[in-house]
C-alpha positions as CSV (number, residue, x, y, z in Angstrom):
1,X,22.5,133.9,142.2
2,X,26.0,133.0,142.6
3,X,25.8,130.2,140.3
4,X,24.3,132.4,137.4
5,X,27.5,134.8,137.7
6,X,29.7,132.2,137.5
7,X,28.0,130.4,134.5
8,X,28.0,134.0,132.6
9,X,31.4,134.7,133.5
10,X,32.6,131.0,132.1
11,X,30.4,131.8,128.7
12,X,32.6,135.0,128.3
13,X,35.6,133.6,129.0
14,X,34.8,130.7,126.6
15,X,33.9,133.2,124.0
16,X,37.0,135.4,124.6
17,X,39.0,132.0,124.2
18,X,37.4,131.4,120.9
19,X,37.9,134.6,119.8
20,X,41.9,134.6,120.6
21,X,42.3,131.4,118.8
22,X,40.2,132.7,115.8
23,X,42.7,136.0,115.7
24,X,45.6,133.4,116.1
25,X,44.5,131.6,113.0
26,X,44.0,134.8,111.3
27,X,47.3,135.9,111.9
28,X,49.0,132.8,111.3
29,X,47.0,132.9,107.7
30,X,48.3,136.3,107.1
31,X,51.6,135.6,107.8
32,X,51.7,132.9,105.5
33,X,50.1,134.5,103.0
34,X,52.4,137.4,103.4
35,X,55.3,135.2,103.4
36,X,54.5,133.5,100.3
37,X,53.6,137.0,98.7
38,X,57.2,138.0,100.0
39,X,59.0,135.1,98.5
40,X,57.0,135.6,95.2
41,X,58.2,138.9,95.2
42,X,61.6,137.9,95.8
43,X,61.1,135.2,93.2
44,X,59.9,137.9,90.7
45,X,62.4,140.3,91.7
46,X,65.4,137.8,91.0
47,X,63.9,136.7,87.6
48,X,63.9,140.7,86.5
49,X,67.4,141.1,87.9
50,X,68.4,137.9,86.0
51,X,66.9,139.1,82.9
52,X,68.8,142.4,83.1
53,X,71.8,140.4,84.0
54,X,71.6,138.1,80.8
55,X,70.6,140.8,78.7
56,X,74.0,142.5,79.4
57,X,75.8,139.5,79.7
58,X,74.7,138.3,75.9
59,X,76.2,141.9,75.1
60,X,79.3,141.0,76.5
61,X,79.4,138.1,74.4
62,X,79.1,140.3,71.3
63,X,81.8,142.6,72.5
64,X,83.8,139.7,73.2
65,X,83.3,138.6,69.6
66,X,84.0,142.0,68.1
67,X,87.0,141.9,69.9
68,X,88.2,138.5,68.5
69,X,87.6,139.6,65.1
70,X,89.5,142.9,65.4
71,X,92.5,140.7,66.6
72,X,92.4,138.2,63.8
73,X,94.6,138.5,60.7
74,X,92.4,139.9,57.7
75,X,94.5,138.6,54.8
76,X,92.7,135.5,54.8
77,X,90.0,134.0,56.9
78,X,89.2,130.1,57.0
79,X,87.5,127.8,59.4
80,X,90.5,127.4,61.7
81,X,90.6,131.1,62.9
82,X,89.8,132.3,66.3
83,X,86.7,133.7,65.2
84,X,85.2,130.0,64.1
85,X,86.3,127.9,66.7
86,X,87.5,129.5,70.4
87,X,86.3,127.4,73.2
88,X,88.6,129.6,75.9
89,X,86.5,132.9,74.7
90,X,83.5,131.7,73.4
91,X,81.9,128.7,75.1
92,X,80.2,129.1,78.5
93,X,82.1,131.9,79.8
94,X,81.1,132.4,83.5
95,X,80.1,136.1,84.7
96,X,78.5,136.8,87.9
97,X,75.5,134.9,88.4
98,X,75.3,133.7,84.8
99,X,77.5,132.5,81.8
100,X,77.5,133.6,78.0
101,X,78.1,131.3,74.8
102,X,78.9,132.6,71.4
103,X,78.7,131.5,67.9
104,X,80.2,133.7,65.0
105,X,79.3,133.1,61.6
106,X,80.9,134.2,58.2
107,X,78.4,135.9,55.9
108,X,80.6,135.8,53.1
109,X,80.3,132.0,53.4
110,X,76.9,132.2,52.1
111,X,75.1,132.9,48.4
112,X,73.9,136.4,48.4
113,X,70.4,136.5,47.2
114,X,70.6,139.8,46.0
115,X,72.7,139.0,43.0
116,X,72.5,135.1,42.9
117,X,71.4,133.8,39.5
118,X,68.8,131.6,38.3
119,X,71.2,128.8,38.0
120,X,72.9,129.3,41.2
121,X,69.8,129.4,43.2
122,X,68.1,126.3,41.4
123,X,71.1,124.1,42.8
124,X,70.3,124.4,46.6
125,X,68.5,121.6,48.5
126,X,64.7,121.7,47.9
127,X,65.0,124.7,45.6
128,X,62.2,125.1,42.6
129,X,62.1,126.7,39.8
130,X,58.9,128.6,40.8
131,X,60.9,129.6,44.1
132,X,63.8,130.6,42.2
133,X,61.7,132.9,39.9
134,X,59.8,134.4,42.6
135,X,63.1,135.5,44.5
136,X,64.3,137.1,41.8
137,X,60.9,138.8,40.5
138,X,61.0,140.0,44.7
139,X,64.4,141.9,44.2
140,X,64.1,143.3,40.4
141,X,62.8,146.5,39.5
142,X,60.4,145.6,37.0
143,X,56.6,144.0,37.0
144,X,57.3,141.2,34.6
145,X,56.0,137.9,36.1
146,X,58.8,134.7,35.7
147,X,57.0,131.1,35.0
148,X,55.7,130.5,38.3
149,X,56.6,133.5,40.2
150,X,54.4,136.6,41.3
151,X,54.9,140.3,41.4
152,X,52.8,143.0,43.1
153,X,49.2,141.6,42.1
154,X,49.9,138.6,43.9
155,X,51.0,139.8,47.0
156,X,48.2,142.5,47.3
157,X,45.7,139.9,47.0
158,X,46.7,137.8,49.8
159,X,44.3,137.4,53.1
160,X,46.9,139.5,54.9
161,X,48.1,142.0,51.9
162,X,51.6,143.5,51.5
163,X,53.7,145.3,49.1
164,X,56.5,143.3,47.0
165,X,59.8,145.0,47.7
166,X,61.2,145.5,44.2
167,X,64.2,145.9,45.1
168,X,67.2,144.2,47.1
169,X,66.5,142.4,50.3
170,X,67.2,143.8,53.5
171,X,67.5,141.1,56.0
172,X,67.4,137.0,55.1
173,X,64.4,136.5,57.0
174,X,62.6,138.8,54.0
175,X,62.7,135.8,52.1
176,X,59.7,134.5,54.5
177,X,57.5,137.0,52.5
178,X,58.4,135.3,49.3
179,X,55.8,133.0,47.4
180,X,56.3,129.5,48.2
181,X,59.0,130.1,51.2
182,X,57.9,128.5,54.4
183,X,59.6,128.6,57.7
184,X,61.1,125.1,57.1
185,X,62.8,125.9,54.1
186,X,64.5,128.7,55.6
187,X,65.3,127.5,59.3
188,X,65.3,123.7,58.4
189,X,64.0,120.6,60.3
190,X,66.0,121.5,63.7
191,X,63.6,124.5,64.2
192,X,60.1,123.8,62.0
193,X,58.5,120.7,61.0
194,X,57.9,119.9,57.3
195,X,54.6,121.3,55.9
196,X,51.7,119.0,55.7
197,X,51.8,117.2,52.2
198,X,55.2,118.5,50.9
199,X,58.1,116.1,51.1
200,X,61.8,117.9,51.6
201,X,65.0,116.3,51.2
202,X,67.0,115.5,54.1
203,X,70.1,117.3,52.6
204,X,68.7,120.7,53.6
205,X,69.6,122.1,57.0
206,X,68.1,125.3,56.2
207,X,68.4,128.1,53.6
208,X,69.6,130.8,56.3
209,X,72.6,128.6,56.1
210,X,73.2,129.0,52.5
211,X,72.1,132.6,51.8
212,X,72.7,135.9,52.9
213,X,71.7,139.5,51.9
214,X,74.8,141.3,54.0
215,X,78.1,140.0,52.2
216,X,80.2,142.5,50.7
217,X,84.3,143.1,50.1
218,X,85.9,146.3,49.8
219,X,87.5,146.7,46.3
220,X,90.9,146.6,47.5
221,X,93.6,144.0,47.9
222,X,95.1,142.1,50.7
223,X,97.1,144.8,51.8
224,X,94.3,147.6,51.9
225,X,95.6,149.2,48.9
226,X,93.0,150.1,45.6
227,X,92.9,147.8,43.1
228,X,94.3,148.2,39.7
229,X,91.3,149.0,37.0
230,X,92.7,146.8,34.1
231,X,89.8,148.9,31.9
232,X,91.7,152.2,32.9
233,X,95.2,151.5,33.8
234,X,97.8,152.7,31.1
235,X,100.3,150.0,29.7
236,X,103.4,151.1,32.0
237,X,100.7,151.1,35.1
238,X,100.0,147.8,34.5
239,X,103.7,146.5,34.2
240,X,104.8,148.4,37.2
241,X,102.4,147.4,39.8
242,X,101.3,144.1,38.8
243,X,104.4,142.7,37.5
244,X,103.1,141.6,34.0
245,X,105.3,141.3,30.7
246,X,105.2,143.7,28.2
247,X,103.3,141.1,26.1
248,X,100.4,140.7,28.6
249,X,100.3,144.5,29.6
250,X,99.9,145.3,25.7
251,X,97.1,142.6,25.2
252,X,95.2,144.2,27.8
253,X,95.3,147.6,26.5
254,X,94.4,146.3,22.9
255,X,91.3,144.3,23.9
256,X,89.3,146.5,26.4
257,X,87.7,148.9,23.7
258,X,84.1,147.8,25.1
259,X,85.5,147.5,28.8
260,X,86.3,144.3,30.8
261,X,82.8,143.0,32.2
262,X,84.6,140.4,34.3
263,X,88.3,139.5,35.2
264,X,87.5,136.2,33.4
265,X,87.6,138.0,30.1
266,X,91.2,137.9,30.5
267,X,91.1,134.4,30.1
268,X,89.9,134.3,26.4
269,X,89.0,131.0,24.6
270,X,91.1,131.6,22.0
271,X,94.4,134.2,21.8
272,X,93.6,135.6,18.8
273,X,96.2,137.6,17.1
274,X,99.7,137.6,18.6
275,X,101.7,138.8,15.7
276,X,102.1,142.3,16.9
277,X,103.9,140.9,20.4
278,X,100.7,140.9,22.5
279,X,99.4,137.8,24.1
280,X,96.8,137.3,26.9
281,X,98.0,136.3,30.4
282,X,98.2,132.8,31.0
283,X,95.9,131.1,33.9
284,X,98.7,131.2,36.5
285,X,99.2,134.7,35.9
286,X,95.4,136.0,36.0
287,X,95.0,133.9,39.3
288,X,98.3,135.7,40.8
289,X,96.7,139.2,40.3
290,X,93.2,138.4,40.9
291,X,93.1,140.1,44.0
292,X,95.0,143.2,42.8
293,X,92.6,144.0,39.8
294,X,89.1,145.1,39.2
295,X,87.0,146.5,36.2
296,X,84.4,148.7,38.0
297,X,85.4,151.6,40.7
298,X,82.6,150.7,42.9
299,X,84.1,150.9,46.7
300,X,82.2,147.8,47.4
301,X,81.6,144.4,45.7
302,X,78.4,142.8,46.7
303,X,78.3,139.1,47.0
304,X,82.1,137.4,46.8
305,X,81.8,134.2,48.4
306,X,85.0,133.0,50.6
307,X,85.6,129.7,49.3
308,X,87.4,128.9,52.9
309,X,84.1,129.1,54.8
310,X,81.6,128.2,52.0
311,X,79.6,124.7,52.7
312,X,79.2,122.2,49.8
313,X,76.0,123.4,48.9
314,X,76.8,127.1,48.3
315,X,80.2,126.0,46.3
316,X,78.1,123.6,44.2
317,X,75.8,126.6,43.4
318,X,78.8,128.9,42.4
319,X,79.9,126.5,40.0
320,X,76.3,125.6,38.7
321,X,75.6,122.3,40.1
322,X,79.3,121.0,39.6
323,X,79.3,119.2,43.2
324,X,82.4,117.0,42.3
325,X,84.7,120.1,42.1
326,X,83.1,121.7,45.1
327,X,83.9,118.4,47.0
328,X,87.7,118.7,45.9
329,X,87.8,122.6,46.9
330,X,86.9,121.6,50.6
331,X,88.8,118.6,50.2
332,X,92.4,121.2,49.3
333,X,91.5,123.7,51.7
334,X,91.2,121.2,54.7
335,X,94.6,119.9,53.6
336,X,96.2,123.6,53.9
337,X,97.7,124.8,57.5
338,X,95.5,128.4,56.8
339,X,93.0,127.3,54.3
340,X,93.4,128.8,50.7
341,X,95.3,132.0,51.6
342,X,95.3,133.2,48.0
343,X,93.4,132.8,44.5
344,X,96.5,131.6,43.0
345,X,96.1,128.3,45.1
346,X,93.0,127.4,42.7
347,X,95.5,126.4,40.0
348,X,96.6,123.4,42.2
349,X,93.2,121.6,42.4
350,X,93.2,119.7,39.3
351,X,89.8,119.4,38.7
352,X,89.0,123.0,38.8
353,X,89.6,124.0,34.9
354,X,90.2,127.3,32.8
355,X,86.3,127.2,31.9
356,X,85.1,126.9,35.6
357,X,87.5,129.4,37.3
358,X,86.9,131.9,34.5
359,X,82.9,131.5,35.7
360,X,83.6,132.1,39.3
361,X,86.8,134.4,39.4
362,X,85.0,137.5,39.9
363,X,82.6,135.9,42.4
364,X,85.2,134.3,45.3
365,X,87.4,135.7,47.2
366,X,89.6,134.2,50.6
367,X,88.7,137.3,52.7
368,X,85.5,138.1,55.1
369,X,84.1,141.4,56.2
370,X,80.7,140.5,57.5
371,X,79.8,138.3,60.3
372,X,77.0,137.2,62.3
373,X,77.0,137.0,65.9
374,X,75.0,134.7,68.1
375,X,75.2,135.5,71.8
376,X,73.1,133.3,74.3
377,X,73.1,134.0,78.2
378,X,71.7,132.0,80.8
379,X,71.4,132.7,84.4
380,X,72.5,130.1,87.0
381,X,69.7,130.6,89.6
382,X,66.4,131.1,88.0
383,X,67.3,129.9,84.5
384,X,66.5,133.2,83.0
385,X,67.8,133.6,79.3
386,X,68.8,136.0,77.0
387,X,69.8,135.9,73.0
388,X,71.1,138.4,70.9
389,X,71.8,138.4,67.0
390,X,73.9,140.9,65.5
391,X,75.8,141.3,62.0
392,X,78.8,143.4,62.2
393,X,81.2,144.8,59.3
394,X,84.6,143.9,60.7
395,X,86.0,146.4,58.0
396,X,84.8,149.4,59.5
397,X,86.4,151.0,62.4
398,X,85.1,150.9,65.1
399,X,83.3,148.0,64.0
400,X,79.9,148.8,62.4
401,X,76.8,147.0,63.7
402,X,74.3,146.6,60.4
403,X,71.7,144.9,62.0
404,X,70.9,143.6,65.9
405,X,67.9,141.4,67.3
406,X,67.4,141.0,71.2
407,X,64.9,139.0,72.9
408,X,64.8,137.6,76.4
409,X,63.0,134.3,77.1
410,X,62.2,132.1,80.2
């Protein structure tokens, strides 16, 4: 009897020990799961916090760039200004737990797709006649189809249809909606591979580097004063405000019956009748007053290109495929301490003849108002990143943000 009781007691003790061991194992597993979940929650919380931190760090980069633009001398802009090359304020700037890096791009150094002519567009790398016509058809108000182009019917009948704008481009990325334009053409080889079966030139770094739809200049001179409209100013005002001599002022008044369409009209191919004491201003005089005069009363002039910041491709397009002159402009501006500070400096470029200046005088400037700012922020611990892109008008007070796009990436 005793033996039976002892055996039963041992069996109960053994079962209890097994149960305890199972409970210990279960608690260990639960503890491990909870610890892992806690670490995961902590990691998620940390990444989430870093996303927020990077979002505001990228905004800090934007505000830093705006501050630098505000402090910059606006009488002329070139590629040695602090907004363009500024390691101290723009590169890997540390904040708490992250850093930001900023890049500022002058939109006035690009060709404006809302006014660019066919002859200008066709000079860009990889541009075709069909695509150039399609860009113009996208922005014009009529439904006439240019050769190789497309109008409303083409876009409506696509597998994923959309409506042609038939007015000005609102963003440069809208080019991707235009017939024949793919991401490679717009962004270049660094971001997108070539389309299968299509050969592109190696010179094309992406049309986004050559084209814009934002650029404009206030119709004012370097000191902010209103320009003199040569189509309406009196002879006395032309002499007093522009320091013109009697002969030049008289010639302007006598030859504006139909209104000058361009400042270049002040440089006629032939002087005409000068017997009455009137004579057209010479090239040097026209260049010296080019920033002080206008032929329209519009408050804004769309698409003027800053010859200090435009790349070779854009200057070549402005000059309608005269790459040799574009190279001379770049060489000349690189040799100046502050770039080309006045349009009168163009007379020092020997290859830039009167005929070429006459074509581009209404299309160029030495000042910039519209800039694209890219701000990238990176978290130190989690690797979270945030990007911000903004287009700003530096000439408004406070600075006006025309367009902004943000994104967070891991």
